[in-house]
C-alpha positions in Angstrom: 133.4 9.5 -50.0 136.5 10.2 -52.2 138.8 13.1 -52.1 138.6 16.1 -54.4 141.2 15.8 -57.1 143.0 19.1 -57.9 145.6 20.0 -60.5 147.8 23.0 -59.7 149.1 24.9 -62.7 151.7 27.6 -62.2 155.1 28.4 -63.7 156.6 29.1 -60.3 158.0 26.0 -58.6 157.6 27.7 -55.2 153.9 28.5 -55.8 153.2 24.9 -57.0 154.9 23.5 -53.9 153.2 25.9 -51.5 149.7 25.4 -53.0 150.1 21.7 -53.2 151.2 21.4 -49.6 148.4 23.6 -48.3 145.8 21.7 -50.2 147.2 18.3 -49.3 146.9 19.2 -45.6 143.1 19.2 -46.0 141.8 15.6 -45.7 139.1 16.2 -48.3 141.6 17.2 -51.0 144.4 15.6 -52.9 146.7 17.2 -55.5 146.9 14.7 -58.3 149.1 16.6 -60.7 151.0 19.9 -61.3 152.1 21.6 -64.5 154.2 24.6 -65.2 152.3 26.0 -68.2 149.0 25.6 -70.0 150.2 23.2 -72.7 151.4 20.7 -70.1 148.2 21.2 -68.1 146.0 20.3 -71.1 148.0 17.2 -71.8 147.6 16.0 -68.1 143.9 16.6 -67.7 142.8 13.4 -69.5 145.6 11.5 -67.8 144.8 12.6 -64.2 141.1 13.5 -64.5 141.1 16.3 -62.0 137.9 17.6 -60.4 139.2 21.2 -60.4 142.2 23.1 -61.8 143.9 26.1 -60.3 145.4 28.1 -63.2 148.0 30.8 -63.2 147.6 33.6 -65.7 151.1 34.5 -66.7 153.0 31.4 -67.9 155.4 30.6 -70.8 154.4 28.7 -74.0 150.7 28.8 -73.2 149.3 31.2 -70.6 146.3 30.8 -68.4 143.9 32.6 -70.6 144.8 30.5 -73.6 144.6 27.3 -71.6 141.2 28.4 -70.1 139.7 28.9 -73.5 140.7 25.4 -74.5 139.4 23.9 -71.2 136.1 25.5 -71.6 135.7 24.1 -75.1 136.9 20.6 -74.2 135.8 20.3 -70.6 133.0 22.8 -70.2 132.0 21.6 -66.7 135.5 21.4 -65.2 135.8 24.1 -62.4 138.7 26.5 -62.9 140.0 28.9 -60.3 142.5 31.5 -61.6 145.6 32.7 -59.7 146.4 36.3 -60.3 149.0 38.9 -59.2 147.7 42.1 -57.7 148.5 44.5 -60.5 146.4 46.5 -62.9 147.6 44.4 -65.9 146.7 41.2 -64.1 143.4 42.6 -62.9 142.4 43.2 -66.5 143.3 39.7 -67.5 141.6 38.1 -64.5 138.4 39.9 -65.1 138.6 38.8 -68.7 139.1 35.2 -67.5 135.8 35.4 -65.7 134.1 36.3 -68.9 135.8 33.4 -70.6 134.3 31.0 -68.0 136.6 30.8 -65.0 134.6 30.0 -61.9 136.5 32.4 -59.6 140.0 33.7 -58.7 142.4 34.3 -55.9 145.3 36.8 -55.8 148.5 35.0 -55.0 150.2 38.4 -54.2 148.2 38.4 -50.9 149.4 35.0 -49.8 152.4 36.2 -47.8 155.0 33.7 -46.6 155.2 30.7 -44.3 152.2 30.2 -42.0 150.5 33.3 -43.4 150.5 31.7 -46.8 148.9 28.5 -45.5 146.3 30.5 -43.6 145.5 32.6 -46.7 145.0 29.5 -48.8 142.9 27.7 -46.2 140.6 30.8 -45.9 140.5 31.9 -49.5 141.1 28.9 -51.8 140.0 25.7 -50.0 136.4 26.9 -49.3 136.0 27.7 -53.0 137.4 24.3 -54.1 135.0 22.6 -51.7 132.0 24.6 -52.9 132.6 24.0 -56.6 133.3 20.3 -56.0 130.6 19.8 -53.4 128.7 17.2 -55.3 131.8 14.9 -55.2 131.5 14.6 -51.5 127.7 14.9 -51.5 128.0 18.2 -49.6 124.9 20.4 -49.5 125.5 24.1 -50.3 126.0 26.1 -47.0 122.7 27.9 -47.4 120.8 24.6 -47.1 122.9 22.8 -44.4 123.9 25.7 -42.2 121.1 28.3 -42.5 119.0 28.8 -39.4 117.2 32.1 -40.3 115.6 34.3 -37.7 112.0 34.6 -38.9 111.4 38.1 -40.3 108.1 39.4 -41.6 109.1 41.8 -44.4 107.3 45.1 -44.7 106.5 45.0 -48.4 107.2 48.4 -49.9 104.2 49.6 -51.8 104.7 50.1 -55.5 104.1 53.9 -55.0 107.2 54.2 -52.8 109.7 56.3 -54.8 113.0 54.6 -55.4 115.7 57.1 -54.4 118.6 54.7 -54.3 119.6 51.2 -55.6 122.1 49.2 -53.6 123.6 45.9 -54.9 125.6 43.2 -53.1 127.5 40.5 -55.0 130.5 38.2 -54.6 131.5 35.0 -56.6 130.0 35.3 -60.0 129.0 38.9 -59.4 131.2 40.5 -62.1 129.5 38.5 -64.9 126.1 39.1 -63.3 126.6 42.8 -63.3 127.9 42.8 -66.8 124.7 41.0 -67.8 122.5 43.6 -66.0 124.1 47.0 -66.6 124.0 47.2 -70.5 120.2 47.0 -70.2 119.8 49.9 -67.7 119.0 53.5 -68.9 121.2 56.3 -68.0 118.8 58.3 -65.7 118.2 55.8 -62.9 118.5 56.7 -59.3 122.1 56.4 -57.8 123.4 52.9 -57.7 125.9 51.7 -55.1 127.6 48.4 -55.5 129.6 46.1 -53.1 131.4 43.5 -55.2 133.8 41.5 -53.2 137.1 42.2 -54.9 140.7 43.1 -53.9 142.2 46.6 -54.5 143.0 47.5 -58.1 140.5 45.0 -59.3 137.5 47.2 -58.3 138.8 50.2 -60.2 139.4 48.1 -63.3 136.0 46.5 -63.1 134.3 49.8 -62.7 135.9 50.9 -66.0 134.9 47.7 -67.7 131.3 48.0 -66.5 131.1 51.7 -67.5 132.3 51.0 -71.0 129.4 48.5 -71.5 126.7 50.6 -69.9 124.8 53.8 -70.3 125.3 54.4 -66.6 128.5 56.0 -65.7 130.3 53.6 -63.3 133.3 54.5 -61.1 135.1 53.4 -58.0 133.7 55.1 -54.9 135.7 58.0 -53.4 135.5 59.4 -49.9 133.1 62.4 -49.6 131.9 62.1 -53.2 128.3 63.3 -53.7 126.0 60.7 -55.2 123.6 61.6 -58.1 121.3 60.1 -60.6 122.6 58.3 -63.7 125.8 57.2 -61.9 127.0 54.1 -60.1 129.8 53.5 -57.6 131.7 50.3 -56.8 133.1 50.0 -53.3 137.0 50.2 -53.5 138.8 47.0 -52.6 139.7 46.6 -49.0 137.5 49.6 -48.0 134.0 49.6 -46.6 131.7 52.0 -48.5 128.8 53.7 -46.6 126.6 56.7 -47.1 126.1 59.9 -45.0 123.7 62.8 -45.4 125.5 66.2 -45.5 123.0 69.0 -45.7 120.8 68.3 -48.7 123.4 65.9 -50.3 124.3 62.3 -49.6 128.0 61.4 -49.9 130.1 58.3 -49.9 132.2 57.4 -46.9 135.0 54.9 -47.4 136.8 53.5 -44.3 138.8 50.6 -43.0 136.7 49.5 -40.0 137.1 45.8 -39.3 135.8 43.3 -41.9 132.2 42.1 -41.5 131.2 38.6 -42.6 135.0 38.2 -43.2 134.6 40.9 -46.0 135.9 44.3 -46.6 134.1 45.9 -48.4 130.9 44.3 -47.0 127.4 44.7 -48.4 126.0 44.9 -44.8 127.9 48.1 -44.2 126.4 49.8 -47.3 122.9 48.4 -46.8 122.8 49.5 -43.1 123.8 53.1 -43.9 121.4 53.3 -46.8 118.5 52.0 -44.7 119.2 54.7 -42.1 119.0 57.5 -44.7 116.4 56.3 -47.2 114.0 54.2 -45.2 111.4 52.8 -47.6 112.9 54.4 -50.7 115.5 51.7 -51.3 115.7 49.0 -53.9 118.2 46.4 -52.8 119.6 43.7 -55.1 121.3 40.6 -53.8 123.3 38.7 -56.5 125.3 35.5 -56.7 128.0 35.1 -54.0 129.5 32.9 -51.4 128.6 33.5 -47.7 125.9 35.5 -46.1 127.0 39.1 -46.5 124.0 41.3 -47.1 121.6 39.3 -44.9 121.7 41.6 -41.9 121.5 44.7 -44.1 118.5 43.2 -45.9 116.8 42.7 -42.5 117.1 46.4 -41.8 116.0 47.4 -45.3 113.0 45.1 -44.9 112.1 46.6 -41.5 112.4 50.1 -43.0 109.9 49.3 -45.8 112.4 49.0 -48.6 112.2 46.5 -51.5 114.5 43.5 -52.0 115.2 41.5 -55.1 117.3 38.3 -55.0 118.9 36.4 -57.8 117.5 32.9 -58.3 119.4 29.7 -57.6 119.5 28.4 -61.2 121.3 31.5 -62.6 123.6 32.0 -59.6 127.2 30.7 -59.7 126.9 30.4 -55.9 123.5 30.7 -54.3 124.9 31.8 -50.9 124.2 35.5 -50.5 120.9 35.5 -52.3 120.0 32.1 -50.8 120.3 33.3 -47.2 118.1 36.3 -48.0 115.5 34.2 -49.6 115.5 31.5 -46.9 115.1 34.2 -44.3 111.9 35.4 -45.9 113.3 38.8 -46.9 113.2 38.8 -50.7 110.1 40.4 -52.2 110.9 38.6 -55.4 113.3 35.9 -56.6 114.5 36.8 -60.1 116.5 35.0 -62.9 119.6 36.9 -63.9 118.3 37.5 -67.4 115.2 39.2 -66.0 116.9 41.2 -63.3 117.4 44.4 -65.4 113.8 44.3 -66.5 112.6 43.9 -62.9 114.7 46.8 -61.7 113.2 49.0 -64.4 109.7 47.8 -63.6 110.0 48.7 -60.0 111.5 52.2 -60.7 108.8 52.9 -63.3 106.1 52.0 -60.8 107.6 54.2 -58.2 108.3 57.2 -60.4 105.7 56.9 -63.2 108.6 57.3 -65.6 108.4 55.6 -69.0 112.0 54.4 -69.7 112.3 53.6 -73.4 114.1 50.3 -72.8 111.3 48.8 -70.7 108.6 49.1 -73.4 110.4 46.4 -75.4 109.5 43.7 -72.9 
């Protein structure tokens, strides 16, 4: 069983040394090369044959986005994890890197110094490296090797149950999955609430990106904001997003209670609050993502009579979150990503008897 070969690309000597040292402390990983810009990185890939590249965005001569575009043409299956600063400018570029084909990203601004930096990399970078390179060490995905689901008999929501809210949970691969789904949705759907695991600033920028490509108005969730049809809200980075009924309205609550499933925001927090308010009138969607966030929330939604759709393994970047839900027997249907928008519309049409124009094309 050989080690995972990683190349670290960053114009900062300090970052290169820090990341290299943290990765080298893991017995399953070796840093085989470093580079200070994209041009040097491209010249070293055929020489060192890395299994994965960590790629900074802002670099001289050839930046990370330029290098990524070449990597995707020349080495289409080589995993790339982007390193990004925590700024609005870098959030825009990082989200674009995902559209260009980056597998995931980490924010180096959150690393801190000393032991805190090593802890951050061990918790946020190394698990991603091991997942994307799991075949090298013949490691089964966590959902297969670690999953021990509690048997749950889902209460299948009848097709006549009116959908009053749609809740979505996603993590790794989620931004592109949502960008695939939302352009196909009509503007008058029930309220949509989304937990996409992302840091602060990134969620606001992603909401803007998604809104520009969709008929649905998408924005970052704000505390005590009333939810309504034809709109979608993304949980703000580092805040949980929940729902509360206030009189005849339902409003968003954002708070900083402890992380759940090592996540804040967490899909379980949103799903739990939605189940308490809407009972059987929920449509829950679990998209690609690492870990098992959303599993407990889906258990509650299932028990309340709601309906759950899970993305299939073949179209998922990481079949962790949807895989846990499927293996636990909670998903009413497992859906390929390119069919997910159609399936959402199908279910809403059946529940409301509404003829959305876009669904008649299928």
